[in-house]
N, C-alpha and C positions, 0 to 999 in steps of 0.2 A: 414305805410311803415316800413319795418324791420330795426332794428338798424344798421345792417351791410351794408345796402344800402345807398349810398350817397344821400343827399337831394338836391333839386334844389338850395335852399338857400346856402347850404354849398359849392356847386360847383361855385356859383357866386362870392364868396369871395376868391376863390383859385387863384393861379397863372394863368393868362390868357391862357397860353399854356396847362395847365393841367385842366382847368375848365370843359371841356367836357370829361366825362369818356369814351365815345365811340370813341373819336378821333383816338386812336391807331387801333381800329378795322376797322374804315373807311379807314385808311391808308393801311391796309393789304388787306382788302376784296374788296374795291371799286377802286383800282387803275386800270388804263386802261387795259382791256382785262381779268382781273382776273375773273369777274363774268361770261363772256361767256365761258371761259375755264372750270370753275367749273361746270357750268350748263351742258355743253356738256358731261363732265365725269360723272356727276350724272345721267343724262338722258340716256346715251348710254353705260355706263360702261367702262371697260378697253379698251383703244384705242392706236393704234400706232400713231406716230407723224404725218404721212401723213394723217391719218383719221381725226385727229383734224384739220389739215391744210385745208382739204376739207370742213369740217363743218364750219370753221371760215374763210370764203372766202376772207376777206379783210385784214387779219393779214399777216405780212411778216414772213418768216421762222426765221429770226433773232429775231424778237420781240417775236414770239411764244417760241423759245428756251429760251430767257431771262425770260419770264413770268413763264414758266414751272420750270425753275431752282429756281426762287424765291418762287414759290408755294411749291416746294419740300423742300426748306430750311425752310419755315414757317410750314411745317408739314401738309399741306392741300392736297398735291398730292404725290403719291408714284411712283417712277420710277423703273422699273424692266428691267434689261439687261439680254438678253438671248445670251450666247456666241455660236451662230450658224454661219453657212455660208449661206447667209450673216447674220451679226449680227442683232438681233431684239430687239427693245426697246419698252416697253409698259408703259403707264401712266394710273393711276386710282386714283380716289378720295379716300382719307383716311377717317377713322371714324371721325377724327377732321373736315375735310372738309365737310363731309356729315352732320355734326351737324349744319351747317349753313343753311340747307334746310328750317327749319321753319322761319328763318329770311327772306330768299328770298321769301317764300310763303306770308309772311305778306307784304313785299314790293310789290309783284305782286298784292295783293289785294288792297293795297293803290293806286297803279297805275291805276288799273281798275276803281276805285271809283273816283279818283281825277285828272287824267291827263287832262281831258276835261276842268276842272276848271282852271288848270294851263295855258293851251293854251288860254282860254278866257281872263285870267288876262294879259297874255303877249300881246294879241291882243289889249286889252283896253289900256294898258300902251304905246305900240308902237304908236297907233293912237293918243293918247294924246301928246306924244313926238313930233310927226310930225306936230301937229297943234300949238305947242308952238312957240311964237316969239323967235328969236335968238338974 
């Protein structure tokens, strides 16, 4: 392991809130609705608000607005305002946001390989919990 990379042992002795070096990334990228929004923008390119809303059918307009603002603030999404009549606003993934694509690809690969095992573990656990005396 390179000297500039933290080691597992070093992170174990750190302040518990700072022990995991990816915690800030998880907070940014994996908050509710962030991954579906980034995926839609990466997959389909620049889109208007209503297009995103149609793709993400269970998100409310208020929450979509909040998430897009946060993603813009984090530099993962760019917002372009076109002063026309009626005004037009478009969103697109930035280079920084697109740089997450390999991470998402690895997670998709992990999911394809392991989600059945997770479901089996949950079933085994739940069955054991139900048969436990209370």
